[in-house]
Each structure stands twice: as C-alpha cells, then as structure tokens.
N, C-alpha and C positions, 0 to 999 in steps of 0.2 A: 504494499500500500504506500502511495506517495503523498506526502504532505510537504509543506514548505513554501506555499504560495505567498506567504507574507513577505519573504525576502527574495522571491523570484528564483529560488534554487530548488533542487529536488533533494529532499531529505527522506531516506527510506526508513521512516520511523512511524509506526501506527499511532493513533490517538491513545490507545491503551499503553503503549510503550512510553509515550511522551509523559503521560500522567505518572507512570512509575518513576521516571527519571526526575520529575518535579518533586515527588515526595522524598526521594533519596536526597535531593539537594536541600530540601527543607531540614531534614535531619542533620545533614552535614554542616550547614551554616549556623544552625542553632540561634535563630533570631526571632524568638517568640513575640517580641514587641512589634513585628511587622504586621501581625494578624490580630484583628479583633475577633473574627469568626473564621476559622479554617474549617472547611467542610470535611466531614469524615471521608477517609480515603475510599471506602466502598461506594459512596454515593458518586464521587467523581469518576471512579472506574466505570460505574454503570452508565454515566453520561457519555464516556468515551466509547463504550460498547454500542451505545445508541447511535453515535456518530458514524461508527464503522458500518452499522446496519444501513444507515441512510446512504452511505457511499456505495455499499453493495447493491442497493436498490437502484442505483443510477443517478442519485442526486448530485448536482454540482455544488460543492461546498468550498468556497474560496478560503474559508478559515478553518478547514477540517483539522481538528486536534489542537488548535491554538489555545493556550491556556491564559485565562483572564484573572487579574487581581483587581477587584473593584473597591474603590474608596468607600468607606462605610458612612457616607452621607448620600449613597445612591442605592435605591431599592433593588433587591434581588428577592424574588418570591420564595417564601419558606425560610428566609434568614432574617435575623433581627437587623434593623437599622438603628445605629446608636449615635452617630455624629460624634463619637468619642465621649459620650456622656451617658453612663449606665442608666440613670433615672429618666432619660429622654427616650430610651429604647422602645421600639414597637416592632412587631412582626409584619414584615411586608407581604401584602397579598398579591402584588402585581410587580413584575420586574420592570424597571425603568426602560423606556422605549429605546434608548441608545444601546443599552446592554442587550435588550431583547433582539435587536437587529443583528448583533454580533453572534449570539447564540444560534439564531436562524441560519447564519452562514457557516455554522460548524464549530464555533468556539465553545470552550468549556470553562465554567466559572470555578475557580479554585477556592475562593473565599473572599471575605471582606477585610479591607486593610485599615491600619491605624492612620490617624490624621490629626492635625492641630484641631483642637475641639471646635465644632461648629464651623469648620473651615476658616478659622480666624487665626492667621499667622503664616509666616514664610520660613519657619525654622524646624518644624517637625518635632518639637519637644513639649508642646502644650496639650498633653493627653494623660488622663488617669491610668491609661493602659501602658504607660511608659514612654519615655523619649525614644523615637526611632533613630537608631544610630546609623551613621553613614556606612554604605556598603563597602567602601574602600578603606576607611579609617574610623574605627568605632569611637574614637575620641571627638570626632567632628560631627556637626549637625548633618542630617540628611536633607534638610530643606523641607518646607511645607507649603500649604497644608497637606498636599497629596503625598505625604512622606512614605507611607507604606507601599503604595502602588509603585512609586518610582524605585524603591529599594528592592521590591520583589522582582522587577525587571532587571535591575543592575546586578542582582545576585544570580541571575540566570535561572530563577524559578518560574516566572511567568513570561510569556511571549509579549503580552500586551497589559499595560497597566492603565486602568481607567481612573481619571482624577477629575477634579473641578478646578477652575481658575477664575478668581475674581480680581485679585491683586498681583497674580504671577505664580499661583500655586501649581500650575501645569507646566511651568517653565523653569522656575528656580531649582527644583529638585532634579531636573534633567541636567542642568548646568553642573551641579555638584557631583554628578556621577558619570559624566561623559556620555549621556544617552540623548535620545531625541524626545522633544515635547512638541506636540501640535495643538495650537489654540486657534481654532477656527473663528471666523467672523461671528459675532453674537447671533444666536438663534439658528445657525446653520445645523448644528447638532442639537436636537431638542432636549430640554432639561426636565421634561415630564418624569416624575419619579425621583427628583433630586431634592434633598432638604435645602431650602434656599439660604444663602448667606446674604447677598444683595441681589434680589431677583432680577432687577433690570440689568445687572452687569456680571451675572454668572455664566460660565461656559463649561461644558462638558469637554474634557481634554483626553489625550492619548499620550502614553509613554511607550517607547519601544527601543530596542537596541540599535535600530537603524531606521533611516528615513522611509524606505519603501514599506517597511512593516507598519510604521506609524500612520502613514498616509493610506495604506490599504484599509486599516481599521476605521480611520476617520471618514473615508469615502462611504463605507458601509453604513456608518451611524448617521450620515447627513440626510437631511430632508425634513420637511415640516411635519408637525404631528398636531392633531386637533386638541390633544390634551395640554399643549403648551402654547398659550396665546402669544408668546414672544418668539415662537419659532418662525424662521424665514426660509425662503427658497432662493436659489441663485437668480439674480436679475437676468433679463434678456440679453444685456450687453456684457455679461461677465467675461473677463479676459481668460482665455484658455491656455496662455503661454506667456512667458517672459520674452522680451526681445532677444535677438541673437547676441547683442552686446548690452547687457543690462547696466543701468547706472544706479549706483547705491549711494545714498547720502550717509555720511559718518559724522559723529559729533566733533566739535571743536575740542582742543585740549582743555579748555576751561570747563567744559561740560563733563569731563572725565576725572576731575579732581577728587571726587569721592571714592574712586577706585583704590583698592590696596595696591601698593607698588608692584607686586607680582601680577596682579590682574591687569594693571595698566600696560605693563610690558607684553603680556600675552594678547591683549587687544591690539596693540600696535603691530605685533607680528602677524596676527590674523589679517588685519588691514593690508599689511605689506604683501601678503600673498594673494590678494584678490585679483591683481593683474594677470597672474599666471592662469587664473580660472576664467579669464576673459571678461572680468567685471570692471567697469570704470567706477571711480569714486569721486565724490566732491564733498567738502566740508560744509556743514550747516550749523546754525545756532539752534540747539534743541532746548534751550532754557524754558521756552514757553510750554513745551510738552512736560518737562520736569515739574514746572510749577502747577500745571493742571493735575499731576499725579497726587499732589498733596490734598486735593479735594476728597479723595477716597476715604481717608481717616480723619483729616483735620476739618473737613467741611461738613455740611448738613446731610450730604448724601449717605453718610454712615448711618443715618436714621433707618435705612433699609435693613441693617443688621438687627436693630431693636424690633422692627416690625416682624422679622422672622422668628426670633426666639427670645426676645426681651422679657415678655411676660413669664415665660418658663423660668429664666434665670433669676427673675425678681423673687421667686420662691426659695432662692438660696439652696439649690440641690447640693448634697454633700460633695459630690464629685466634680463640681464646676471648677474649671481652671481659673485661678484668681486673676490672671492677666486677661483672659478672654472675657470673664464676667465684668471686669472693670471697663473694658473697651465697650462692650455692649450696653452696659449701664449708662455710660456717658453718652452713648448714641441716643438714649431716650430723652436726653435734655435738649435736643435740637428743637427749633421752632419752625412753624410753617413758612413764615416770611423768609427765613434764612434758607430753607430748603429751596424755595422758589428762586431766590437770588442765585444760589449755587447752580441750579439748572440752567439759568440764563448764562452764567459764566462758562459752564460746560458747552453750551451751544455755540458760544463764540469761540471757545478753544477748539472745538471740533472743526469749525470752518476754517480757523487759522492753520489747523494741522493739514487739512487737505490742500490749502494754498501752499504751505511750506514744502509739501512733497509733490507738487504738481509737475515738476520738471525732472523727477527721478522716478525709478521703478520701485524703490523701497528704501528703508532706513535700516542700517546695521547698528546694533547696540550691544554692549555687554549685557548678558542676562542679569547678572547680579554683581555686587560690589566686592565680595570677599567670601571666604569660607571659614566661619568662626567655629570655635570648639563648643561643645555642649556646656562646658563650665562657663565660658565667656557669656553665652546667652543667658545662663542662669543668673549671672551677676548683673546683666543689663538687658532684660527681656524686651523692653520697649524700643530702646535706642538702636540696637542691632537689627531687630526686625524691621524697623522703619527704614534703615539704611539699605537693607537688602532688597527692598521693593522700589528703589530709586528709579530704575529703568523699566519696571514692569507694571507699576500701578496705573499708569495713564491709558494703557491700551484698551481696556474694556470701557473705561469712562468715555473715550473718544471714538469708540466703535471701530477698532482696528484689529486686524488679524496678525498673528505672529507665529513663527516657526522657530523653535529653539534647537540648535545643533551644537556639537562640540566645535570649538575654535582651536587655535594653537595652544598646546598645554603650557602650563607655567614652567618657569625655570626649574623647578623641583620635579617636574613630570606630572604634576596633579592636573586633573581636568579643569578646563576653562570653557565656558559657554558663551555663545553669541546668539542674538535673535535677529531674524529678518522680519521687519515690521512693515505692513502696508495698510492703507485705508480699507475699510470694509469691502469684502468681496474680492480683494486682491489676493486671495489665498493661494491660487495656483501660481501666481507670480512669485510669491513668497517661497513656495515649495521649490519652484525651478531654480531660484537664486540659491537657496540653501543647499540644493543638490550640487550645485557647482562648488560651493564652499567645502563640502565634505567629499567631493569627487565621485559621486555616483550618478547613474542615469536617473533623470527626474521621473518620478511616478506621477500619474494623473490622479488629481484630487477631484476636480470638477467633472462630474459625469454628465455633461450637458453638451449641447451643440449639434450642428449639422455638418455632415461630410461635404467637402468641396474639392473637386478634382481640377487641377490646373496643368497646363501643357506647354506654356511658353514663357512670357515675360514675367509671370508671377512665381515661377519656379525659384527655388533657393539659389541665391547668387546672381539672379537676374534683375533687371533694373526696376521692375515694378513689385518685387517681393516685399518692399517696405509697406505696401498697402495692406498686405496680410498681417504683418507685424503690428501695424497701427491698430487693427481690430483684435489683437490678441489671438491670432490663429495658431493652432497647435499641429505640428507635423505628425502625420499618421502613417507615413510610409510611402514607398514607391509603388506605382500601379501600372497596369497595361490594359488598354481597351481591348475589346473584342476585334475581330477582323472586319468590322463593318464601317470603319472610318478611314478617311483620307486627310492628310495634313498639307496645308499650303502656306507659303511664306507671304504675308500680306505687306503691302506698301504703306507702313505706318511708322510713326515716331513715338516712342521707341519701337524697334522692329518687333513683331510678334507673329505667331502663326495663327491660322484658322483651322479648327477641327470641324469637319462636316461628316454626318452619317450618310453613307451611300447604300448600305444594305449588307446583309450578311454575305461574306465572301468577296465583296466588291471593294474592300480596302485592305488594311493591314493592321496588326497590333501596333499601337502608338504608346510610347512611354510617357508617363506623367508622374505627378505627385499628389497625394491626398492629404488634406488638412481638415481639422475640425475647427469650425468657427461658431461664434454665438449666433443666436437667431437674429438679434439686432444687427450684428456685424454683417451677416448675409444680406439682410435688407439694405444696409448702407452700401454694400458692394454692388447690388443690383441697381440701386438708384443712381450710382456714379458710373455705371458701365457705359463706355462710349460705343457708338456704332462702328463697325458692324458686329461687335461682340454681343453675345447673349449667354444666358445660363439655360442649360437644358439637361435632360436626363441622359447620362452617359452609361453605356453598357460596358462592364469590365470583363476581362478574360476569365475571371473566376466566377462569373455568373451574377455578380452583384450589379445593381444599378445605383448610380450616385449622381448628385447634382454636379455639373462641371461646365467649363468654358467651351463654347462652340461659337460659330460665326454664321452669318447669312450665307445661303447657297450662292447668291449672286456675287458677293465679295470673294468667295473662295474660287468661284469659276474664273474670275479675272486675274487670279494670283498664280504664282509658280507652284506647281505640285511638288512637294518634298516628301511624299509618303515613304519613299524608298529608304529614307534615312532612319525611319523608325522612331523619331522623336526630335524635338527642337534643339536640344543641346548637341546631339550628334550632328545636326545640320550646321549649327554655328561653328563647331570645331572644324568641319570640313571647309568652311569659308575662310578660316584663318591660316 
C-alpha cells in the first residue's frame, strides 16, 4: 500500500504501520505534556484499518494514513475539548469542519494537544497541563499557543498539526522548530467547531515538516461552511501564481531593532540569499504595521477575548492560568466608544497596508524576535510574550495571509523562521515565494480557476507572457492539440501565430502550454483580446477539451502556414 501524498513521495507504509510508528515515537520521546487527550492505541489502529478498507474499496484518499495532532480548542467528536482548562471541558458531539474534511481525505486523529490556555499566548507555557517543552531543546519554550501540535510534528509523531492563530500562534511555534506553518486569509478555512479567542481574528492553521504537506492539508480544509458566518471563499480574481521574478519588501534596519543579535544576523543571511532564489527585494518602512499590531492586546479589540470566555473566568476556576486570567479580565474593562474608535483605526491601517504593499508581491518578516528559555518566560511572562508577537500580531487584524518557513539558521545552528505576508487572498503568491525560499517546487493551494491554452506570444519567454503574469496565471504543463489544427504566422506586432481547426486528420498536433487563470482574469483577457484572436474550445491529444487561443479563419487563410513546425517556438528558432 502506498501513502505519502503529503510530500509528493511514495512511502511504502500502510496506515496501520504509520500508527504503530507514531506510538513507538511517543514512547521514545516521553513528552506527556504535548497531549491533553491521547486516544487509546486500539481506537487509532481501528481508524487506520478503516482507512485501509476504504483504499481497498477504490476510494481516492489524498491523506491516507496521515496522522493529525489537533489543538485542544478544536472539537473532535467523542473527545473532550478543554482549551487547556479542566473546568471548561465539554465532550464534543461533532468534529470541527476543518478537521472533518481532513478525516474524509483519509487522515487519522491521534489526539488533542496542549496549548496556552484559551489560546492566549505565544510561549506554550500557560497551561495547567504543563509547559510544552521545545522539541529540540527542552530548556527552551516551544512557542504558543499551538504548542502541542507544533511539537508533535517537530518530534516526528504527527504528519499534520492543526492549530489556531490569532496573534501568531500558527507561526511562532513553526519558527522555533524549523517547520512550516500556514495561516490562510481569514475565513478561508472555516472555524466552525473552534473555541473562539477573538472570533473576528481567529484562523485555523496547519503545521507540517515541509511546505507541500502543509499546503496539501490547508487546501483540503479550505472552503466556506454554513456553520461559520465569517467563512469566505476565494474571490473571482484570486491570483493563482506569483510572478516569475517576485518582488519582496523587507523591513528597514530600524524596524528590526527588537530582534536578538542572533536572529538579526539570521534574517540578514536569509535576505542575502533571496537573489539566488530569483527574488528581488526592496526596503520599506513597516513601522505602521508594527504599530497596528499593538491594538490586538493594548486596544479595545481585546474585548473579543472577554466575550469568548470572560464570564467563565470571572468565576475564578481553580485551574485558570493567572496570566491568561489577568489579560482576559482586563479585556472586560474596555468601552464601546473605545472599541468603535479602534475599529476605525484598524480600517485605516488596513487601507494603509494595502497601499504600502501595492508595488510588491509580498513582505518578508522575521517570524519572531528571539527564542527564550522557559525560566526566562516564568520571570517575565508578559514582556517576553508581547515581544515575540512583534511581527505576527498585525496579520489577522489587517486581514493578511502568512506562510511561515525556515530561514537561514542562527550562528549556533538553531532554527530561525521567516514569514511571507500578503494582503488577503494572496495566499498562493505567499506559498510560491515561500517555496523559492526553502527550495522546493511550489504546491497549489488555491483550487480555483479555468484552464487556458496558449500557443504563441503568451507562451513562457514570449513577449506577451506578462499579460498572464498580471492576472496571476499558474503554469499547468505543456500540451499538444489533436491533429485537427493548423498553425499560421500572422502579420502582427508582436508576431504571433493563429491556430485554426480544420477537422480531424486535416492538421497536425501543435505544441502549446496550459495555464490556470481566475474566472475574472479570463474575463479580463477576453475583454482585451485584439482581433483576429479569439477564445475557443481546443481539443487536446489526450482527449480533453480546454479553452484556448484561436484566430479567425479569414486571418489564418491570408497568413503563412507553419503547421509543419509543430509549434510557435520551433518556428521562431528556425527563423533565427
């Protein structure tokens, strides 16, 4: 049996064997604080056997046997949801929709993981179930609030860690472990079945050891759900790819002053290597973004945390974390006018952020500022936590997407993480740029769009290809038409061919390229298409029919027939 779709490799390990390996690893690492509820082995083995039966019945399961670690503020039917507070616990009757979609694709839930209580914190130590120690150095923090899910992945127990992110909880733990964290645009992954922290700014997130695995899971979880009124779908003009040479903004030196010396050097090394990855950079002033980040805890927006669990904590449950309880209690003292004023401030900051990034494809930031010890956080629980969210806190407030990946390691060899940040719905662009940074083929996150076949001046490397880049088109492979088409060289500027259907056997196979474009992008393309060009249904040699470029029969009849060359690029090469 073959699994391993997550990382595009073939691993000959059955789901049952994968479960056995995970439980061996759990015993080996002896990190009980990672789990709040670890499912009994026999139940997980039974789920693995059910996945094997589904495969044997012919089901296509892209996540067959992938093991999930689910943050314990996310419901899994039959398991308690505690949000790291025993008195708050309830038995979930229904699995959260995001997790349910992964299970439908063949994934298996191992258990529920520890977190900073009520998802309030970036350190991973604010839990009555114990501080979650870093997977690489147990003296250091794991990062929170999605600490357990990240550590389960970093220790090689789980394939996918499911977390949540309001202030950076799906990214900071990734940075501290050298793994990947994907935080989609707000609402793209529905939060139905999640205990809210700040309902308007919460995002369900993914940890994985590599980018393709994380994106595969995020893609399957994406899509609106009626149970989440804040869930959203991809817009009609969503970009499906980054440009061939993306431009990344990076902060000025003044905006990096808060970094530890090791992290400052690691960020400089990461930026220095971007040119080799084909990425251009430009420095910008991000102080406005960093100022907006302060509103998450220092402004009235924090009232959403009180709305979520304030009344429960007001009863002074015995296991309440004192730092978390103090933060949420203070949130209850906000005022209506103050909340309204901060919403206005955020609206202005969001518009300013869009303008700031208008001429670039994304923003590269350090994920966090330092890697503190558990002892240091105990001595300064508020100050260190606040500092660690310097670069993450603004993202959800300003409706931005972020992909966290490893950057250049520190001088000591410790992990260092960076984030590619884009405005809302720029998720695929962020993924594509992140893939260049870590040197992997970029996986497709946005499962949208229409296929468009091109045969001439819009091919890669040709003079009109920029028009496809402008609408965020994604290369989907080389194609060949059926033998029903003939190709002519039109008298146009720039030079381009005309493809015309003559009938089965009356032409020859013509080489072209296939792209996926957004629905709005295709409409824009059609609106701007000059005569004699047109879009038509094109029959491919493999039997598919796709939308593609053709031209009028009259124009083709008056042009030079170049069908014998088999394609436009071959014709151009012969002319040189």
